[in-house]
C-alpha positions in Angstrom: -39.9 149.6 37.5 -36.3 149.2 36.2 -35.9 152.9 36.0 -37.0 153.3 39.6 -34.4 150.7 40.8 -31.6 152.3 38.7 -32.3 155.8 40.0 -32.4 154.7 43.7 -29.0 153.0 43.3 -27.5 156.2 41.9 -29.0 158.5 44.5 -27.0 157.2 47.5 -27.2 159.5 50.5 -24.3 161.9 50.7 -23.4 160.8 54.3 -23.2 157.2 53.0 -20.6 158.5 50.4 -18.6 160.1 53.2 -18.5 156.9 55.2 -17.5 155.0 52.1 -14.7 157.4 51.5 -13.3 157.3 55.0 -13.6 153.5 55.1 -11.7 153.2 51.8 -8.9 155.6 53.0 -8.6 153.9 56.4 -8.3 150.5 54.7 -5.5 151.9 52.5 -3.7 153.2 55.6 -4.1 149.8 57.3 -2.3 148.4 54.2 0.5 150.9 54.4 -0.8 153.1 51.6 -0.7 156.8 52.3 -1.6 158.3 48.9 -5.4 158.5 49.4 -5.1 160.1 52.8 -2.5 162.6 51.5 -4.8 163.5 48.6 -7.6 164.1 51.1 -5.5 166.4 53.3 -4.4 168.4 50.2 -8.0 169.0 49.2 -9.1 169.9 52.7 -6.2 171.8 54.1 -7.9 175.2 54.6 -5.1 176.2 57.1 -6.3 173.9 59.8 -3.3 173.0 61.9 -4.6 169.5 62.7 -4.9 168.7 59.0 -1.4 170.1 58.3 0.0 168.0 61.1 -1.8 165.0 59.7 -0.3 165.7 56.3 3.2 165.8 57.8 2.6 162.5 59.6 1.4 160.9 56.4 4.3 162.3 54.4 6.7 161.1 57.0 5.3 157.6 56.8 5.5 157.7 53.0 9.1 158.9 53.1 10.0 156.1 55.5 8.4 153.6 53.3 10.6 154.8 50.4 13.7 154.4 52.7 12.6 150.9 53.6 12.4 150.0 49.9 16.0 151.4 49.6 14.8 154.1 47.2 17.2 156.7 48.5 16.9 158.9 45.3 13.1 158.8 45.6 13.3 159.6 49.3 15.5 162.6 48.6 13.3 163.9 45.8 10.2 163.3 48.0 11.7 165.2 51.0 12.7 168.1 48.7 9.3 168.4 47.2 7.1 168.0 50.3 9.0 168.8 53.6 10.0 172.5 53.1 6.6 173.8 54.1 6.8 171.9 57.4 10.3 173.1 58.5 8.9 175.9 60.7 6.8 173.6 62.9 8.5 170.2 62.3 12.1 171.2 61.6 13.6 168.9 64.3 11.6 165.9 63.1 12.7 166.6 59.5 16.3 166.6 60.6 15.8 163.2 62.2 14.3 162.0 59.0 17.2 163.3 57.0 19.5 161.3 59.3 18.0 158.2 57.8 19.7 159.1 54.5 23.1 159.6 56.2 23.0 156.3 58.0 21.6 153.6 55.8 20.1 150.8 57.8 19.5 153.2 60.8 15.8 153.2 59.8 15.6 149.5 60.7 18.1 149.1 63.5 17.8 152.3 65.5 15.0 152.5 68.0 14.1 156.1 67.2 13.6 155.3 63.5 11.8 152.0 64.3 9.3 154.0 66.4 8.7 156.3 63.4 7.3 153.4 61.4 5.8 151.2 64.2 2.3 149.8 64.2 1.5 152.3 67.1 2.6 155.2 64.9 0.4 154.0 62.0 -2.6 153.5 64.4 -2.1 157.1 65.8 -2.0 158.4 62.3 -5.1 156.5 61.4 -6.9 157.9 64.5 -5.7 161.4 63.6 -7.0 161.0 60.0 -10.4 159.8 61.3 -10.6 162.7 63.7 -9.7 165.3 61.0 -12.1 163.7 58.5 -15.0 163.6 60.8 -14.4 167.1 62.1 -14.1 168.4 58.5 -17.4 166.8 57.4 -19.1 167.4 60.8 -19.6 163.7 61.4 -19.5 162.0 64.8 -16.1 160.3 65.4 -18.0 157.4 67.0 -21.3 155.9 66.1 -24.2 157.1 68.2 -25.4 153.5 68.4 -22.0 152.2 69.5 -21.8 155.0 72.2 -25.2 154.2 73.5 -24.5 150.4 73.6 -21.1 151.1 75.4 -22.8 153.4 78.0 -25.6 150.8 78.5 -23.1 148.0 79.0 -21.1 150.0 81.4 -24.2 150.9 83.4 -25.5 147.3 83.6 -23.5 146.5 86.7 -24.9 149.5 88.5 -28.4 148.7 87.4 -27.9 145.1 88.7 -26.7 146.4 92.1 -29.6 148.8 92.3 -32.0 146.0 91.4 -30.5 143.9 94.2 -30.9 146.7 96.7 -34.5 147.3 95.7 -35.2 143.6 95.9 -33.7 143.4 99.4 -35.7 146.5 100.5 -38.9 144.9 99.2 -38.2 141.7 101.1 -37.5 143.6 104.3 -40.7 145.7 103.9 -42.7 142.6 103.2 -41.4 140.7 106.2 -42.0 143.8 108.4 -45.6 144.1 107.2 -46.1 140.4 107.8 -44.9 140.7 111.4 -47.1 143.7 112.1 -50.1 141.8 110.7 -49.2 138.8 112.9 -48.9 141.0 116.0 -52.2 142.8 115.2 -53.9 139.4 114.9 -52.4 138.3 118.3 -53.7 141.5 120.0 -57.3 140.9 118.9 
């Protein structure tokens, strides 16, 4: 009996493991930690432009977090190590990021730099991660159950209207049939 319980806890379904992994990485991103998501992108890169763009977004957020910690040397080293491969596609964005080094404090006072690290930017990056992860592992981005419930909830108003129309039609047909019965009785 004990052996059966132990083996069933070890044999977790592979899809469950995927959902556990995505949940763990998303929770890290929500806490401002990019390392897990960057590691995932590096192991799943296979020349997919979406994953490369995601990696750039994640590396940008990590770079900005180094600047916010006033770790200028760390930010320079990080940019030298990881940004060169993105210059072709993201050169202009990289130049803006390098501007943060030239103007200390710009990353907190300048609107452009504030947007680079805003909650909205983090949320977009998290959504991009989820999309890439689910696409890579052939998982639905949204739960089938949640989609079915949302469609059902959205359709409820239309169903109520249809029900009301059918109810009125039944009342009208019942009152019409009652009047015709009454007139048939009067004619006899």
